MIBA-470650 format. One line per field, with one value per residue: residue number from 0; x, y, z of N, C-alpha, C in turn. Coordinates in Angstrom, 3 decimals. Atoms other than C-alpha are relative to their C-alpha. Layout:
i = [NUM;...]
n_east = [X;...]
n_north = [Y;...]
n_up = [Z;...]
ca_east = [X;...]
ca_north = [Y;...]
ca_up = [Z;...]
c_east = [X;...]
c_north = [Y;...]
c_up = [Z;...]
//
This chain:
i = [0;1;2;3;4;5;6;7;8;9;10;11;12;13;14;15;16;17;18;19;20;21;22;23;24;25;26;27;28;29;30;31;32;33;34;35;36;37;38;39;40;41;42;43;44;45;46;47;48;49;50;51;52;53;54;55;56;57;58;59;60;61;62]
n_east = [-0.469;0.145;-1.081;-1.225;0.140;-0.093;-1.390;-0.793;0.519;-0.179;-1.337;-0.154;0.787;-0.749;-1.162;0.452;0.431;-1.226;-0.668;0.809;-0.215;-1.353;0.035;0.702;-0.912;-1.052;0.581;0.305;-1.267;-0.525;0.728;-0.515;0.866;1.223;0.893;0.536;0.968;1.204;0.794;0.336;-0.959;-1.324;-1.011;-0.092;1.193;0.045;0.118;1.270;1.060;-0.117;0.450;1.396;0.150;0.646;0.544;0.068;1.392;0.477;-0.613;0.639;-0.661;-0.671;0.031]
n_north = [-1.353;-0.325;0.630;-0.748;-1.254;0.294;0.337;-1.219;-1.035;0.304;-0.352;-1.444;-0.524;0.289;-0.873;-1.357;-0.006;0.069;-1.294;-0.971;0.249;-0.420;-1.463;-0.422;0.261;-1.012;-1.290;0.033;0.001;-1.364;-0.790;0.100;0.789;-0.753;0.084;1.368;0.087;-0.722;0.859;1.211;1.079;0.000;0.292;1.454;0.481;-0.558;1.039;0.707;-0.875;-0.082;1.267;0.202;0.922;-0.766;-1.293;-0.923;-0.159;1.199;0.109;-0.766;-1.279;-0.099;-1.385]
n_up = [-0.211;-1.405;-0.752;0.288;-0.725;-1.416;-0.321;0.110;-0.886;-1.427;-0.495;0.046;-1.118;-1.233;-0.016;-0.296;-1.404;-0.798;0.087;-0.744;-1.433;-0.351;-0.010;-1.219;-1.118;0.071;-0.393;-1.433;-0.757;-0.008;-0.989;-1.363;-0.883;-0.303;1.160;0.011;-1.103;0.440;0.880;-0.736;0.219;-0.607;1.013;0.169;0.694;1.353;1.033;-0.166;0.504;1.458;0.571;-0.365;-1.135;-1.071;0.395;-1.127;-0.400;-0.671;-1.315;-1.063;-0.227;-1.303;-0.518]
ca_east = [-8.142;-9.336;-6.698;-3.904;-5.181;-5.491;-1.950;-0.590;-2.790;-2.493;1.302;1.198;-1.531;0.513;3.588;1.687;0.114;3.561;5.062;2.179;2.627;6.386;5.743;3.285;5.784;8.499;6.229;5.082;8.670;9.485;6.910;7.958;6.467;4.002;2.589;2.248;0.490;-1.927;-2.994;-3.162;-0.023;3.119;6.353;6.348;2.944;3.838;4.350;1.340;-0.840;0.492;-0.302;-3.785;-3.134;-4.249;-6.350;-6.249;-10.051;-10.456;-8.405;-9.744;-8.985;-6.465;-6.820]
ca_north = [-10.622;-10.357;-12.783;-10.832;-7.580;-9.149;-10.548;-7.141;-4.974;-6.779;-6.592;-2.943;-2.246;-3.937;-1.929;1.364;0.494;-0.367;2.900;4.911;3.253;3.838;7.482;7.814;6.245;8.636;11.651;10.589;9.977;13.593;14.853;15.686;13.835;16.625;16.577;12.793;13.096;15.606;13.014;10.265;8.297;7.390;7.128;3.356;3.082;4.757;1.608;-0.164;2.845;3.072;-0.590;-0.226;-2.384;0.365;3.460;6.513;6.674;3.113;3.722;4.909;8.536;9.032;12.094]
ca_up = [-39.633;-36.031;-34.743;-36.437;-34.967;-31.536;-31.613;-32.592;-30.389;-27.049;-26.725;-27.777;-25.238;-22.479;-23.451;-23.390;-20.022;-18.633;-19.884;-18.416;-15.017;-15.045;-15.906;-13.038;-10.647;-11.816;-11.401;-7.944;-6.807;-7.677;-5.170;-1.633;1.329;2.115;-1.415;-1.276;2.075;0.519;-2.060;0.558;-0.267;1.600;-0.351;0.201;-1.519;-4.826;-6.901;-5.422;-6.242;-9.803;-10.383;-8.880;-5.838;-3.460;-3.809;-1.600;-1.580;-0.316;2.805;6.110;6.825;9.623;11.832]
c_east = [-0.039;1.138;1.313;-0.017;0.202;1.445;0.908;-0.397;0.298;1.405;0.252;-0.755;0.723;1.217;-0.398;-0.456;1.217;0.706;-0.755;0.198;1.383;0.088;-0.669;0.893;1.090;-0.502;-0.281;1.267;0.624;-0.678;0.655;-1.037;-1.300;-1.006;-0.609;-1.061;-1.311;-0.884;-0.262;0.935;1.239;0.991;0.091;-1.172;-0.073;-0.202;-1.319;-1.157;0.029;-0.496;-1.418;-0.230;-0.608;-0.575;-0.097;-1.426;-0.517;0.532;-0.755;0.792;0.588;0.003;1.343]
c_north = [0.375;-0.583;0.749;1.326;-0.216;-0.297;1.224;1.008;-0.288;0.284;1.510;0.660;-0.215;0.910;1.431;0.136;0.019;1.357;1.081;-0.175;0.455;1.521;0.540;-0.186;1.060;1.362;0.046;0.020;1.390;0.877;-0.122;-0.724;0.719;-0.066;-1.396;-0.169;0.676;-0.863;-1.371;-1.172;0.196;-0.366;-1.498;-0.583;0.420;-1.087;-0.757;0.836;0.072;-1.272;-0.353;-0.951;0.671;1.263;0.871;0.113;-1.191;-0.154;0.833;1.298;0.036;1.448;0.412]
c_up = [1.486;0.839;-0.202;0.766;1.487;0.410;-0.061;1.068;1.474;0.511;0.003;1.151;1.327;0.121;0.370;1.455;0.927;0.005;0.768;1.504;0.436;0.039;1.246;1.219;0.041;0.467;1.493;0.853;0.066;1.047;1.367;0.875;0.349;-1.150;-0.101;1.085;-0.387;-0.904;0.632;-0.222;0.845;-1.099;-0.287;-0.786;-1.468;-1.052;0.105;-0.538;-1.527;-0.678;0.436;1.154;1.212;-0.599;1.236;0.518;0.786;1.414;1.009;0.233;1.402;0.441;0.522]
//
């Protein structure tokens, strides 16, 4: 029973994760550059941030 659940659950989990990331990317792309700057992102970093490749908190603060 566990193997059947695992084979069904993992693809569904990946699909839901993918859809959530695409939604986040879409929402972030709707923001203007000033709003992105307020949350510590440049427009070119939107996809990387949505996929967890960068975090605004891990970057050095620029004055």
